[in-house]
Structure formats: C-alpha cells, structure tokens
N, C-alpha and C positions, 0 to 999 in steps of 0.2 A: 505494499499500498505506500502512493508517495506521501510521504510527509510536510513537502514545499508548498511552500507559498500557498497555506493555509489561513484565514480569514478569519479571523479573531473575532468578526461580533455574528457567526455563527454559531450555532450550537452540535451541529454534525455533517461531516459529507459523507457521497458516497462511496465506496467503495469499489471505483472500476476493477478489480482484480476481483472481487468474492460478487458475480453475477453467477444470475439464472435464467435461462428461457422459461416464460411461463406463458398458454394460452398466446402465445405470440408476440409477445411483447420482454422484450429483455430488461430483467433488475434488478440493482445494486442491492446488496447489505450497506444500511449506516453505519457509520459508526461515532460513538459521541465525540467531541472536541471539549466538554468542557461538564461540572457534578452542577446537575439538575435536578429538584426531584428526585426519587430514586435511583437516577442513571449517576455513573460517574464516565469524567472524562477517560476515553481508549474503549469503553463498554462497545462490545456490539451488537445491534437490534436488528430490527424485521428485513426486508426488502419494500423496498421501492423504487419506481419506473426513473423519477426527477425530480426534485429538488422544488417541486410544486408539489408533489403530494404528501408535503410535511411540513410545517410551518416549522421557521428556522427562530418565531418566538414561542413564549409560551414555555409550559411545559407538555406540553403533547409529543407522543412517540409512538414509534410503532417497535414492538418486540418481538426477539426469539423469533418463531416460523411465519409470522401471522403477513402478508404482503396486500400492497398497495402498489395501485398504478390504473393508467389511461389519467382520465382528470379529476379525480376522487382527491379529495382536500381533508386533511385532519391537522386540526388546529389547537388552540385557546392550549385546556390542561385534559383531553382525549386522550384514552392511551387505545393503542387495537394488540390485541396478545393473543396468545395460542395459536391456533391457523387459522385464525378468522383472515378476511380477506372483502379491501373492500374498492369498488372500484365503480368504472361509469366513469357519472357527476357528484357521486354519492360526495357524502358533505360530514363528518362525524369533526364535534365543536363542541365548548363547552364543559364539563369533568367528564363528560359518558367515556362507557368503557363497551369494547366489540371484540369480544373473546371464545374463544375456545374452536369451534367451527363456524359461526354463522358467518352470513354473506350481507352483506351493503352492497347493493347497488341499482342502478339506472341513477332519478333525479333525487335516490331520498335522503332524509336528513336525518342524525340522532345527535342530541345538544341535550345540554340541561343535564343534569345526572343519572342520566336515560343509562338502562344496558341491557344489551343486547346477547344472547350466550347462544350458548347449546349448539342448534345444528340448524338455530332459525334462519329463516331469509327477511327482510324487508327491503322494496326496493321496488319503482316505477316512481312516483311523488310521495313517497310511503312515508310518513314522519311519529316517529320516538323520540320522545323529550319531557321534563321536570324530569320523577323520579320514578320512570315508567319503566317495568321490565318486561322483557319479553328471553324465552326460552322452549325448553325444548324443539318441538320439529316445527314449530311455528312458521307461518307466512305472514307476511305484515305488507299488505300492496294495494293498487290503484293510487285512490286519495286517502287513504284511510290515517287514522291518526289516535296513538298510544299517546297517550298521558298524565299528571297527577302525579298518581298512587300504586293506576292500575298495573295487572296483571296478566299477560298473557304466555301460557304455557301449555304444554304436552304438547299436540296436533292440530293446535286452531287456527284458525283462519279468519282473517279479520281485513277486507277489501271494500269497493268500491270508496262508499265518502262517509262507509262508521266511524262512531268514535267508541273507545275504550278511557275511560274517564275515574276521576275520585280516587275510591278505594275499590273498585270491580277489577271481578276477577274472570280471564276467559278461561276452560283448559280442558282436560280431556281432549274432544272434535269435536269440539265446536265450533258450528259457522257463523258470522258475523257479519252482514251483507249489506247494501240501499246507503242508507241514509242513517238508522239507525243509530240510537249512543246508547251505550251501556253503560251508567255511571253510578253514583252516592258509592253503597256496599255492594251493590248487584252481583250474584252471581252467574254464570251461565256455563254451565259442563255438560259433561255424558257429549252425545252424538244430537245434541238441538240445535237447531239453523232459526235464528234472527235473524231480519228484515224486511225491506221498507222502510218504511220510517217508525218502527217502531223505538220505543221506551222502556228501559228497564232501567227502573233506579230504585233509589232506597236501600234495601235488605232483601228485597224480590230477590229470587230463582227459577230456574229456567235449566232446566236436566231433562236426563231420559231422551228419550228422540221428540221430543215437540216441540211445533215449532209455529212461532210468532209474526206475523207480518204483517202487513198494509198500517195504518195507525196505531196500530195494536199502545196499548202503555199499563205493564206489571209495578206493584206500588209496593212499599209497605212492608208489612212479610209473607207477601204470596207469595205462592210455591208450584210452575206451574211441572208435571212430569208426566211420566207415560207417554203415551203417542197424542197427547191432545195438541190441536190445533186452535192457535185464537187467533184472528183476524178482523179488519174495518174499523171502527172503531173501538171496538172492546174495548173494554179496561177493568182491571183486575186489581182489588185492593185490600188494603185491611190484612188480617192474618187467614184469610179464602187461599184452600189449597185444590184445582184442580188435575187432574188424573185417571190414566185409563187410555180411553180412547175420544173424549170429551172435545167438542167442538163447538164454540161459543165465537160468534162474531156478529156484523153489523152493528150495533149500538149499544150490544150487551154490557152490562152491570153489574159482575161478583163479587159484591163486600160482605166478610163475616169478623168482624169482632170479637 
C-alpha cells in the first residue's frame, strides 16, 4: 500500500492493491488514516468502489466484509458491517446501522438511529429511520416507510405506500401494503395481510390468516385472528375479538367493552 502523499484532512484512503471484483465493479479495501470512534489509524475496513461511497467527515465507517458501490453513500456516523451491501443510489446516514447480510439499494434511505440487519432487503424508494429496526428476512420496498420505534421482523413484507410507525411490530409472514398505517402499539403477525387504506393502531392485533382491507379501522385492544376478513369502512374497537371465518364489511361496527 502506498503511504506517500497522504491528505491529512482525510480519515481513510483506498488501498489500490487490496481490491476485489464484485458484481461487475472493482471495490477497494479502505484503510483508516486517523483515530475516530472505535476505529484506529491503520485499521482496515470493508470494500467500497470510490471515495464517493463513504464520507471523509464524521464517524461513518464500512467494516470487515461489508461492501458499498455504485452511487451509494454512507455518511454522518452510520456504520455498515458484517456482510451487508449498500449500492445503487442508496443512502445510509445518521447513527444508523446496516449489518449482517442486509442489503440496501435502489433509492432507499436508512437514517436516524435505525438498524437494518439479518437477511433483510430495503430498496426502491423505501425509508427506514428514527429508532426503527428491520431484521429477519423482511422486505421493505416501494415507497414504504418504517419509523418511530417500529420493528419489522420475521419474513414480513412492507411495500407500496404503507407506513409502520410508533411502537408497532410486524413479524412472522405478515404482508402490509397499499396506504396502510400500522402504528401505536399494534401488532400484525402470522400470515395476516393488511392492505388498502386500513389503519391498525392502539393495542390492536391482527394475526392468523386474517385480512384487513379497504378503509377498515382496527383499534383499542381488539384482536383479529383466524381467517377473518375485515373490509370496507368497518371498525373494530374496544376489547372486541373477531376470529374463525368471520366477515365484517361495509360500515359495520364491532365494539366490546
């Protein structure tokens, strides 16, 4: 590795000798030029294609076997580690982490204190931010947003213009799509599907093989399970429990205090 003509204003350099061919691109090992955060001068990081992939400012770093290429950008104090990959026009910033085998690409953004790990995929124009956590083999794509203290785990799919926020949890094999809002302390799990403009909030739960669509509202401590179908302008609230093969639609209201 060349040690001459080092720019002291930079925190790292590209090791032109230690390079790999990957996905049709040449990526170079990064080497720290000074101490910052938990990185010491001389430490070797992961692989990037160019200096455009990793800011020379802040404490951002690409560790170990992680890779960043194309026009992707890691900035602020963000960390990419494990065997994570960030590419295309994706941006990772703030104090966020992308790790394990996670992939962030397309025009996706991960920022704030968000964490994206496991074998999850975040792509298209999706955003994960605040204190949100995405893990397992989850897929976040389209214009979907996961934020607040929300958690998306398991084999969940969040897509279209769906939002998962607050302290909401989506896990197992749940599918959240359309313009759906999952917020508060709501939980969606099992093989449940929520679509359309449905809202699941408060402490409501949707599980099993249940499907919620249209402009349905599920709130309070209500629980939807089994193979229930909730659609139209239906509202389920209070301590109501809907299970089995129940169908609730149009402007029906179910409330149990």
